[in-house]
N, CA, C and O of each residue as an XYZ file, in Angstrom:
716
protein
N       0.850     -1.155      0.061
C      -0.073      0.046      0.091
C       0.959      1.206     -0.065
O       1.924      1.301      0.693
N       0.717      2.085     -1.080
C       1.503      3.296     -0.976
C       0.937      4.424     -0.084
O       1.629      5.066      0.706
N      -0.466      4.614     -0.297
C      -1.075      5.635      0.666
C      -2.107      5.073      1.496
O      -2.403      3.885      1.374
N      -2.661      5.793      2.299
C      -3.777      5.312      3.265
C      -5.052      5.157      2.288
O      -5.100      5.727      1.198
N      -6.088      4.322      2.789
C      -7.396      4.136      2.096
C      -7.979      5.222      1.596
O      -8.442      5.263      0.456
N      -8.000      6.325      2.542
C      -8.773      7.563      2.024
C      -8.023      8.275      0.887
O      -8.625      8.884      0.003
N      -6.835      8.184      0.937
C      -6.092      8.889     -0.219
C      -6.402      8.150     -1.325
O      -6.904      8.713     -2.298
N      -6.149      6.813     -1.329
C      -6.429      5.946     -2.582
C      -7.804      6.261     -3.163
O      -7.939      6.483     -4.366
N      -8.911      6.282     -2.230
C     -10.242      6.474     -2.717
C     -10.373      7.824     -3.302
O     -11.029      7.948     -4.336
N      -9.792      8.894     -2.721
C      -9.955     10.231     -3.102
C      -9.139     10.430     -4.677
O      -9.627     11.144     -5.552
N      -8.103      9.831     -4.820
C      -7.411      9.986     -5.914
C      -8.199      9.185     -7.145
O      -8.367      9.688     -8.256
N      -8.633      7.917     -6.782
C      -9.431      7.098     -7.773
C     -10.803      7.874     -8.138
O     -11.225      7.891     -9.294
N     -11.412      8.460     -7.158
C     -12.725      9.205     -7.491
C     -12.261     10.370     -8.359
O     -12.881     10.575     -9.402
N     -11.207     11.173     -8.027
C     -10.858     12.352     -8.689
C     -10.467     11.912    -10.176
O     -10.803     12.711    -11.050
N      -9.911     10.939    -10.518
C      -9.399     10.623    -11.654
C     -10.640      9.950    -12.526
O     -10.644      9.986    -13.756
N     -11.689      9.335    -11.744
C     -12.890      8.929    -12.548
C     -13.680     10.034    -12.948
O     -14.350     10.000    -13.980
N     -13.636     11.150    -12.085
C     -14.556     12.271    -12.355
C     -13.899     13.020    -13.538
O     -14.603     13.414    -14.468
N     -12.535     13.229    -13.519
C     -11.867     13.860    -14.477
C     -12.089     13.237    -15.896
O     -12.304     13.887    -16.919
N     -12.002     11.870    -15.794
C     -12.107     11.121    -17.174
C     -13.607     11.016    -17.498
O     -13.898     10.634    -18.631
N     -14.534     11.293    -16.682
C     -15.947     11.488    -17.132
C     -16.138     12.393    -18.176
O     -16.999     12.148    -19.021
N     -15.450     13.416    -18.241
C     -15.370     14.403    -19.284
C     -15.046     13.881    -20.702
O     -15.469     14.400    -21.734
N     -14.303     12.868    -20.638
C     -13.782     12.266    -21.971
C     -14.980     11.918    -22.817
O     -16.074     11.742    -22.282
N     -14.799     11.803    -24.219
C     -15.766     11.551    -25.075
C     -16.027     10.046    -25.175
O     -15.159      9.371    -25.728
N     -17.232      9.386    -24.655
C     -18.302     10.212    -24.407
C     -18.437     10.485    -22.931
O     -18.052      9.731    -22.037
N     -19.040     11.674    -22.779
C     -19.230     12.221    -21.505
C     -20.101     11.337    -20.572
O     -21.257     11.081    -20.908
N     -19.598     10.873    -19.439
C     -20.358      9.853    -18.628
C     -20.830     10.410    -17.339
O     -21.152      9.697    -16.389
N     -20.863     11.744    -17.334
C     -21.653     12.480    -16.113
C     -22.507     13.494    -16.669
O     -22.232     14.690    -16.581
N     -23.554     13.041    -17.250
C     -24.766     14.157    -17.831
C     -25.894     14.076    -17.180
O     -26.701     14.982    -17.389
N     -26.230     13.099    -16.319
C     -27.464     12.866    -15.656
C     -27.258     12.769    -14.181
O     -26.155     12.512    -13.699
N     -28.329     12.978    -13.472
C     -28.489     12.846    -12.090
C     -28.109     11.405    -11.510
O     -27.459     11.219    -10.481
N     -28.627     10.423    -12.348
C     -28.382      9.001    -12.012
C     -26.983      8.778    -12.149
O     -26.336      8.161    -11.302
N     -26.458      9.295    -13.264
C     -24.927      8.995    -13.219
C     -24.125      9.708    -12.024
O     -23.097      9.203    -11.573
N     -24.600     10.783    -11.593
C     -24.050     11.431    -10.435
C     -24.222     10.654     -9.124
O     -23.298     10.542     -8.317
N     -25.448     10.116     -8.941
C     -25.847      9.113     -7.873
C     -24.944      7.936     -7.910
O     -24.460      7.463     -6.882
N     -24.692      7.408     -9.240
C     -23.646      6.302     -9.366
C     -22.373      6.548     -8.893
O     -21.768      5.713     -8.221
N     -21.870      7.733     -9.218
C     -20.479      8.299     -8.874
C     -20.421      8.309     -7.387
O     -19.502      7.740     -6.798
N     -21.515      9.031     -6.668
C     -21.519      9.031     -5.354
C     -21.396      7.730     -4.579
O     -20.627      7.582     -3.630
N     -22.184      6.833     -5.040
C     -22.264      5.460     -4.508
C     -21.043      4.641     -4.808
O     -20.635      3.884     -3.928
N     -20.452      4.709     -5.895
C     -19.202      3.879     -6.345
C     -18.149      4.267     -5.460
O     -17.467      3.365     -4.973
N     -17.884      5.537     -5.150
C     -16.787      5.862     -4.412
C     -16.963      6.244     -2.847
O     -16.212      6.952     -2.176
N     -18.050      5.645     -2.476
C     -18.438      5.611     -0.916
C     -18.362      7.090     -0.420
O     -17.747      7.313      0.623
N     -18.894      8.012     -1.039
C     -19.193      9.227     -0.471
C     -20.201      9.141      0.558
O     -21.087      8.293      0.454
N     -20.159      9.934      1.544
C     -21.237     10.035      2.496
C     -21.511     11.421      2.744
O     -20.748     12.292      2.325
N     -22.627     11.704      3.444
C     -22.984     13.180      3.673
C     -23.991     13.768      2.591
O     -24.666     13.025      1.878
N     -24.036     15.002      2.527
C     -24.934     15.760      1.699
C     -24.710     15.383      0.274
O     -23.603     15.326     -0.261
N     -26.004     15.099     -0.367
C     -25.992     14.748     -1.873
C     -27.354     15.132     -2.238
O     -28.277     14.336     -2.064
N     -27.567     16.406     -2.778
C     -28.852     17.145     -3.087
C     -29.294     16.245     -4.410
O     -30.506     16.196     -4.623
N     -28.588     15.667     -5.139
C     -29.057     14.966     -6.392
C     -30.058     15.706     -7.395
O     -31.022     15.219     -7.984
N     -29.544     17.082     -7.432
C     -30.398     17.790     -8.367
C     -29.366     18.571     -9.540
O     -28.140     18.480     -9.476
N     -30.041     19.293    -10.540
C     -29.273     19.765    -11.623
C     -28.104     20.674    -11.061
O     -26.993     20.726    -11.587
N     -28.462     21.351     -9.984
C     -27.382     22.370     -9.569
C     -26.150     21.643     -9.110
O     -25.025     22.031     -9.426
N     -26.398     20.456     -8.269
C     -25.175     19.845     -7.807
C     -24.493     19.023     -9.026
O     -23.278     18.822     -9.008
N     -25.255     18.584    -10.016
C     -24.720     18.050    -11.141
C     -23.890     19.095    -11.828
O     -22.761     18.740    -12.165
N     -24.256     20.303    -12.087
C     -23.652     21.176    -12.653
C     -22.348     21.464    -11.866
O     -21.304     21.444    -12.518
N     -22.290     21.719    -10.595
C     -21.072     21.918     -9.793
C     -20.158     20.938     -9.994
O     -19.008     21.282    -10.265
N     -20.484     19.574     -9.901
C     -19.450     18.450     -9.977
C     -19.032     18.611    -11.250
O     -17.806     18.667    -11.339
N     -19.689     18.715    -12.379
C     -19.233     18.804    -13.827
C     -18.177     19.940    -13.870
O     -17.098     19.786    -14.443
N     -18.507     21.008    -13.283
C     -17.709     22.245    -13.467
C     -16.195     21.914    -12.631
O     -15.148     22.487    -12.931
N     -16.303     20.958    -11.619
C     -14.969     20.694    -10.999
C     -13.949     19.809    -11.722
O     -12.814     19.623    -11.282
N     -14.445     19.242    -12.926
C     -13.541     18.325    -13.712
C     -12.358     18.992    -14.244
O     -11.270     18.419    -14.197
N     -12.483     20.169    -14.750
C     -11.269     20.880    -15.295
C     -10.395     21.451    -14.263
O      -9.238     21.780    -14.524
N     -10.953     21.585    -13.021
C     -10.054     22.270    -11.995
C      -9.249     21.099    -11.297
O      -8.154     21.310    -10.775
N      -9.848     19.861    -11.315
C      -9.178     18.649    -10.863
C      -8.121     18.199    -11.923
O      -7.018     17.781    -11.570
N      -8.446     18.285    -13.067
C      -7.515     17.934    -14.119
C      -6.195     18.742    -14.045
O      -5.087     18.226    -14.193
N      -6.425     20.123    -13.789
C      -5.178     20.927    -13.759
C      -4.496     20.592    -12.374
O      -3.274     20.729    -12.314
N      -5.086     20.225    -11.416
C      -4.485     19.981    -10.178
C      -3.669     18.624    -10.306
O      -2.504     18.491     -9.930
N      -4.416     17.676    -10.867
C      -3.676     16.221    -10.991
C      -2.415     16.195    -11.999
O      -1.496     15.378    -11.942
N      -2.535     17.149    -12.846
C      -1.510     17.152    -13.828
C      -0.405     18.341    -13.759
O       0.378     18.601    -14.672
N      -0.471     18.921    -12.688
C       0.425     20.118    -12.295
C       1.670     19.540    -11.777
O       1.746     18.504    -11.116
N       2.696     20.345    -12.155
C       4.081     20.064    -11.417
C       3.943     20.272    -10.019
O       3.003     20.952     -9.607
N       4.807     19.743     -9.202
C       4.677     19.586     -7.825
C       4.547     21.082     -7.165
O       3.601     21.251     -6.396
N       5.309     22.021     -7.380
C       5.078     23.441     -6.766
C       3.663     23.912     -7.088
O       2.917     24.299     -6.189
N       3.299     23.880     -8.348
C       2.110     24.411     -8.743
C       0.914     23.422     -8.221
O      -0.184     23.955     -8.060
N       1.009     22.374     -8.013
C       0.065     21.480     -7.483
C      -0.098     21.796     -5.996
O      -1.191     21.757     -5.431
N       1.142     22.134     -5.349
C       1.004     22.558     -3.853
C       0.240     23.853     -3.818
O      -0.555     23.970     -2.885
N       0.344     24.848     -4.677
C      -0.306     26.093     -4.728
C      -1.850     25.929     -4.658
O      -2.658     26.465     -3.900
N      -2.049     24.935     -5.781
C      -3.497     24.696     -6.096
C      -4.173     24.056     -4.835
O      -5.284     24.437     -4.467
N      -3.463     23.053     -4.170
C      -4.039     22.376     -3.084
C      -4.193     23.666     -1.975
O      -5.279     23.802     -1.411
N      -3.382     24.348     -1.761
C      -3.680     25.326     -0.789
C      -4.812     26.467     -1.123
O      -5.432     27.074     -0.250
N      -4.960     26.638     -2.413
C      -6.005     27.523     -2.686
C      -7.473     26.796     -2.628
O      -8.491     27.423     -2.336
N      -7.463     25.668     -2.881
C      -8.787     24.804     -2.580
C      -9.127     24.751     -1.225
O     -10.281     24.951     -0.848
N      -8.096     24.465     -0.377
C      -8.302     24.365      1.018
C      -8.606     25.544      1.633
O      -9.383     25.550      2.588
N      -8.032     26.679      1.163
C      -8.460     27.903      1.774
C      -9.796     28.410      1.280
O     -10.547     29.028      2.035
N     -10.127     28.133     -0.092
C     -11.429     28.563     -0.500
C     -12.511     27.875      0.342
O     -13.481     28.529      0.725
N     -12.375     26.588      0.639
C     -13.227     25.901      1.404
C     -13.185     25.941      2.824
O     -13.946     25.294      3.542
N     -12.164     26.814      3.283
C     -12.105     27.001      4.687
C     -12.002     25.566      5.392
O     -12.645     25.305      6.409
N     -11.131     24.648      4.759
C     -11.042     23.364      5.204
C     -10.508     23.362      6.623
O      -9.681     24.209      6.961
N     -10.952     22.437      7.467
C     -10.412     22.064      8.930
C     -10.154     20.662      9.003
O     -11.099     19.920      9.271
N      -9.136     20.236      8.827
C      -8.844     18.781      8.894
C      -9.131     18.108     10.176
O      -8.714     18.591     11.229
N      -9.913     16.872     10.140
C     -10.425     16.234     11.423
C     -10.440     14.657     11.107
O     -10.773     14.184     10.020
N     -10.059     13.979     12.140
C     -10.169     12.612     12.023
C     -11.592     12.215     12.182
O     -12.282     12.817     13.004
N     -12.080     11.274     11.483
C     -13.565     10.725     11.481
C     -13.656      9.207     11.202
O     -12.836      8.680     10.450
N     -14.509      8.591     11.717
C     -14.772      7.054     11.586
C     -16.236      7.042     11.124
O     -17.113      7.589     11.793
N     -16.510      6.344      9.854
C     -17.889      6.149      9.380
C     -17.862      5.143      8.347
O     -16.833      4.855      7.735
N     -19.119      4.543      8.123
C     -19.223      3.561      7.022
C     -18.344      2.385      7.032
O     -17.993      1.845      5.983
N     -18.012      2.013      8.093
C     -17.086      0.659      8.268
C     -15.615      1.027      8.126
O     -14.785      0.126      8.239
N     -15.187      2.400      7.864
C     -13.824      2.875      7.624
C     -13.272      3.258      9.009
O     -13.919      3.838      9.881
N     -11.986      2.855      9.097
C     -11.458      3.275     10.501
C     -10.994      4.770     10.353
O     -11.336      5.428      9.370
N     -10.277      5.246     11.262
C      -9.842      6.673     11.356
C      -9.281      7.012     10.098
O      -8.374      6.343      9.603
N      -9.860      8.198      9.454
C      -9.267      8.891      8.237
C      -9.627     10.416      8.398
O     -10.301     10.872      9.323
N      -9.151     11.041      7.503
C      -9.328     12.537      7.546
C     -10.446     13.063      6.595
O     -10.678     12.628      5.467
N     -11.053     13.997      7.192
C     -12.033     14.823      6.403
C     -11.477     16.293      6.852
O     -10.794     16.582      7.834
N     -11.987     17.122      5.820
C     -11.635     18.586      6.029
C     -12.894     19.372      5.927
O     -12.840     20.598      6.024
N     -14.022     18.756      5.739
C     -15.223     19.626      5.627
C     -16.281     18.746      6.387
O     -16.071     17.561      6.647
N     -17.350     19.364      6.698
C     -18.483     18.689      7.251
C     -19.238     17.938      6.256
O     -19.141     18.091      5.038
N     -20.052     17.055      6.909
C     -20.968     16.146      5.925
C     -22.074     17.049      5.221
O     -22.712     16.623      4.259
N     -22.239     18.149      5.685
C     -23.268     19.062      5.108
C     -22.660     19.990      4.205
O     -23.397     20.815      3.665
N     -21.409     19.989      3.947
C     -20.762     20.865      2.802
C     -21.196     20.258      1.442
O     -21.399     19.064      1.221
N     -21.307     21.322      0.543
C     -21.892     20.798     -0.755
C     -20.930     19.718     -1.246
O     -19.759     19.627     -0.876
N     -21.578     18.854     -2.174
C     -20.849     17.623     -2.631
C     -19.540     18.036     -3.359
O     -18.446     17.556     -3.060
N     -19.736     19.002     -4.382
C     -18.633     19.382     -5.231
C     -17.456     19.854     -4.372
O     -16.305     19.528     -4.662
N     -17.721     20.554     -3.406
C     -16.762     21.231     -2.477
C     -16.051     20.149     -1.739
O     -14.832     20.234     -1.587
N     -16.816     19.001     -1.205
C     -16.202     17.854     -0.678
C     -15.323     17.188     -1.436
O     -14.296     16.775     -0.897
N     -15.543     16.967     -2.761
C     -14.849     16.291     -3.825
C     -13.523     17.070     -3.760
O     -12.448     16.554     -3.451
N     -13.704     18.353     -4.081
C     -12.435     19.259     -4.269
C     -11.414     19.099     -3.105
O     -10.204     18.940     -3.267
N     -12.119     19.169     -1.799
C     -11.261     19.144     -0.746
C     -10.510     17.715     -0.408
O      -9.373     17.601      0.051
N     -11.441     16.632     -0.754
C     -10.851     15.464     -0.461
C      -9.730     14.964     -1.642
O      -8.856     14.116     -1.462
N      -9.939     15.568     -2.647
C      -8.983     15.553     -3.665
C      -7.596     16.260     -3.178
O      -6.495     15.711     -3.154
N      -7.877     17.521     -2.817
C      -6.654     18.279     -2.293
C      -6.126     17.699     -1.120
O      -4.955     17.998     -0.884
N      -6.659     16.990     -0.375
C      -6.144     16.421      0.881
C      -5.254     15.206      0.480
O      -4.153     14.974      0.980
N      -5.896     14.420     -0.534
C      -5.089     13.286     -1.034
C      -3.766     13.718     -1.882
O      -2.767     13.010     -2.004
N      -3.944     14.995     -2.437
C      -2.766     15.337     -3.174
C      -1.667     15.876     -2.162
O      -0.484     15.932     -2.497
N      -2.098     16.256     -0.952
C      -0.994     16.635      0.101
C      -0.162     15.370      0.152
O       1.045     15.411     -0.088
N      -0.796     14.241      0.462
C       0.051     12.933      0.510
C       1.049     12.704     -0.685
O       2.228     12.404     -0.496
N       0.467     12.874     -1.972
C       1.084     12.665     -3.068
C       2.334     13.539     -3.159
O       3.459     13.106     -3.406
N       1.976     14.980     -2.904
C       3.081     15.843     -3.152
C       4.255     15.690     -1.962
O       5.439     15.869     -2.249
N       3.858     15.370     -0.697
C       4.764     15.206      0.400
C       5.568     13.998      0.035
O       6.786     14.098      0.181
N       5.084     12.885     -0.411
C       5.779     11.665     -0.792
C       6.395     11.688     -2.091
O       6.902     10.671     -2.564
N       6.380     12.851     -2.727
C       6.935     12.970     -4.120
C       6.624     12.111     -5.061
O       7.492     11.677     -5.818
N       5.311     11.734     -5.148
C       4.787     10.556     -5.968
C       3.785     11.011     -7.161
O       2.915     10.277     -7.628
N       4.044     12.320     -7.572
C       3.260     12.764     -8.602
C       3.444     11.983     -9.872
O       2.541     12.001    -10.709
N       4.581     11.276    -10.088
C       4.703     10.480    -11.261
C       3.639      9.227    -11.292
O       3.537      8.526    -12.299
N       2.930      9.022    -10.222
C       1.933      8.022    -10.255
C       0.690      8.517    -10.934
O      -0.151      7.666    -11.224
N       0.449      9.801    -11.236
C      -0.558     10.167    -11.926
C      -0.215     10.696    -13.334
O       0.522     11.677    -13.428
N      -0.728     10.075    -14.468
C      -0.214     10.440    -15.725
C      -1.276     10.250    -16.885
O      -2.333      9.696    -16.586
N      -1.086     10.641    -18.096
C      -2.057     10.371    -19.068
C      -1.888      8.864    -19.510
O      -0.832      8.270    -19.293
N      -2.959      8.268    -20.137
C      -3.131      7.010    -20.515
C      -2.036      6.964    -21.578
O      -1.703      7.931    -22.263
N      -1.525      5.767    -21.642
C      -0.452      5.446    -22.711
C      -0.856      5.149    -24.038
O      -0.035      4.941    -24.931
N      -2.293      5.115    -24.236
C      -2.931      5.053    -25.456
C      -2.866      6.318    -26.175
O      -3.541      7.233    -25.704
N      -2.104      6.574    -27.348
C      -2.130      7.690    -28.019
C      -3.391      8.376    -28.446
O      -3.407      9.558    -28.786
N      -4.311      7.703    -28.422
C      -5.585      8.240    -28.840
C      -6.587      8.597    -27.808
O      -7.734      8.944    -28.091
N      -6.063      8.491    -26.454
C      -6.907      8.723    -25.241
C      -6.056      9.762    -24.480
O      -4.836      9.787    -24.317
N      -7.185     10.762    -23.980
C      -6.680     11.803    -23.172
C      -6.981     11.693    -21.739
O      -6.850     12.671    -21.003
N      -7.413     10.452    -21.267
C      -7.790     10.100    -19.871
C      -6.540     10.180    -18.992
O      -5.389     10.147    -19.427
N      -6.886     10.285    -17.733
C      -5.701     10.261    -16.745
C      -5.752      8.869    -16.074
O      -6.756      8.157    -16.050
N      -4.513      8.556    -15.515
C      -4.399      7.264    -14.796
C      -3.735      7.410    -13.530
O      -2.669      8.022    -13.465
N      -4.324      6.854    -12.430
C      -3.484      7.044    -11.179
C      -3.034      5.525    -10.912
O      -3.886      4.638    -10.874
N      -1.715      5.261    -10.734
C      -1.242      3.965    -10.709
C      -0.737      3.815     -9.191
O       0.262      4.395     -8.766
N      -1.486      3.034     -8.489
C      -1.316      2.774     -7.141
C      -0.679      1.548     -6.786
O      -0.456      1.303     -5.600
N      -0.333      0.676     -7.786
C       0.268     -0.746     -7.788
C       1.747     -0.491     -7.164
O       2.390      0.542     -7.351
N       2.134     -1.479     -6.475
C       3.505     -1.480     -5.977
C       4.661     -1.451     -6.909
O       5.773     -1.027     -6.596
N       4.304     -1.974     -8.186
C       5.392     -2.141     -9.112
C       5.286     -1.099    -10.208
O       6.051     -1.134    -11.171
N       4.324     -0.147    -10.073
C       4.170      0.809    -11.127
C       3.912      0.286    -12.404
O       4.550      0.768    -13.340
N       3.096     -0.614    -12.625
C       2.945     -1.255    -13.907
C       1.779     -0.814    -14.713
O       1.641     -1.156    -15.887
N       0.864      0.017    -14.022
C      -0.366      0.392    -14.849
C       0.137      1.415    -15.909
O       1.032      2.227    -15.676
N      -0.515      1.304    -17.084
C      -0.146      2.143    -18.216
C      -1.388      2.760    -18.815
O      -1.389      3.853    -19.382
N      -2.324      2.075    -18.669
C      -3.775      2.551    -19.518
C      -4.700      2.892    -18.441
O      -4.593      2.452    -17.296
N      -5.703      3.770    -18.885
C      -6.922      4.208    -17.995
C      -7.957      3.138    -17.973
O      -8.788      3.118    -17.065
N      -7.953      2.296    -18.868
C      -9.034      1.038    -19.051
C      -8.461     -0.158    -19.433
O      -7.254     -0.257    -19.652
N      -9.304     -1.146    -19.536
C      -9.000     -2.393    -20.161
C      -9.256     -2.057    -21.713
O      -8.491     -2.553    -22.540
N     -10.217     -1.302    -22.092
C     -10.277     -1.065    -23.416
C      -9.112     -0.525    -24.177
O      -8.738     -0.980    -25.258
N      -8.521      0.550    -23.496
C      -7.228      1.134    -23.871
C      -6.079      0.015    -23.940
O      -5.347     -0.102    -24.922
N      -6.000     -0.760    -22.848
C      -5.008     -1.661    -22.832
C      -5.005     -2.870    -23.986
O      -4.044     -3.365    -24.575
N      -6.454     -3.169    -24.093
C      -6.835     -4.211    -25.203
C      -6.412     -3.700    -26.465
O      -5.683     -4.366    -27.199
N      -6.828     -2.542    -26.771
C      -6.436     -1.980    -28.166
C      -5.044     -1.916    -28.434
O      -4.719     -2.237    -29.577
N      -4.073     -1.550    -27.585
C      -2.812     -1.400    -27.729
C      -2.107     -2.725    -27.802
O      -1.089     -2.885    -28.474
N      -2.691     -3.693    -27.074
C      -2.051     -5.129    -27.149
C      -2.403     -5.878    -28.543
O      -1.716     -6.798    -28.986
N      -3.426     -5.425    -29.101
C      -4.065     -5.911    -30.264
C      -3.099     -5.348    -31.405
O      -2.594     -6.033    -32.295
N      -2.938     -4.000    -31.221
C      -2.171     -3.334    -32.350
C      -0.603     -3.936    -32.183
O       0.026     -4.235    -33.198
N      -0.103     -4.071    -31.053
C       1.291     -4.626    -31.004
C       1.320     -6.008    -31.488
O       2.295     -6.414    -32.120
N       0.210     -6.833    -31.206
C       0.248     -8.147    -31.815
C       0.349     -8.184    -33.229
O       1.148     -8.926    -33.800
N      -0.565     -7.278    -33.925
C      -0.669     -7.207    -35.309
C       0.715     -6.642    -35.939
O       1.155     -7.019    -37.025
N       1.269     -5.788    -35.193
C       2.566     -5.175    -35.793
C       3.606     -6.270    -35.859
O       4.325     -6.469    -36.838
N       3.630     -7.064    -34.571
C       4.674     -8.144    -34.665
C       4.318     -9.238    -35.697
O       5.243     -9.834    -36.249
N       3.127     -9.518    -35.972
C       2.748    -10.505    -36.919
C       2.977    -10.016    -38.246
O       3.277    -10.846    -39.105
N       2.883     -8.775    -38.563
C       3.153     -8.200    -39.762
C       4.559     -8.132    -40.032
O       4.971     -8.363    -41.168
N       5.275     -7.858    -39.165
C       6.920     -7.889    -39.246
C       7.658     -9.325    -39.408
O       8.873     -9.472    -39.542
N       6.749    -10.285    -39.373
C       7.092    -11.658    -39.405
C       7.696    -12.125    -38.205
O       8.461    -13.080    -38.343
N       7.517    -11.642    -36.983
C       8.121    -12.448    -35.863
C       7.143    -13.306    -35.412
O       7.382    -14.084    -34.488
């Protein structure tokens, strides 16, 4: 394990949220927002309305900039997000998870909680100098982001689809070259 569970979950959810903006956009309905909320074990306030959907969708480019920033710029962005939200880190237990850090209340708007949890996760990434674990998919036709939390840093693609497409292309290239 590279990071604590809450950091892993916040990074995974941030990557999923950023990648939901890729073609096709997979965050266009309240039902898709509900599924995102449930998949990444969010708790607390969830208005499940058009305003919340718009706020979460608007967060995607902000998180992309944060996740792809160089170390010093990422630190500045983390500080700005935390200051804007007036974040106050505290240890909490809930939903079967042991002690972990939240920096907002459960009644804070969902989009703000996502931004703050991502910023808090990026604190661990920056302090450990592990920004290289967040990168663009190795598929030349894909703009999605990847977070590699594996011990051996072997992840290269954002999805099985991209990995399979590249494996097939490599196989065809080897076969064509006569190997």
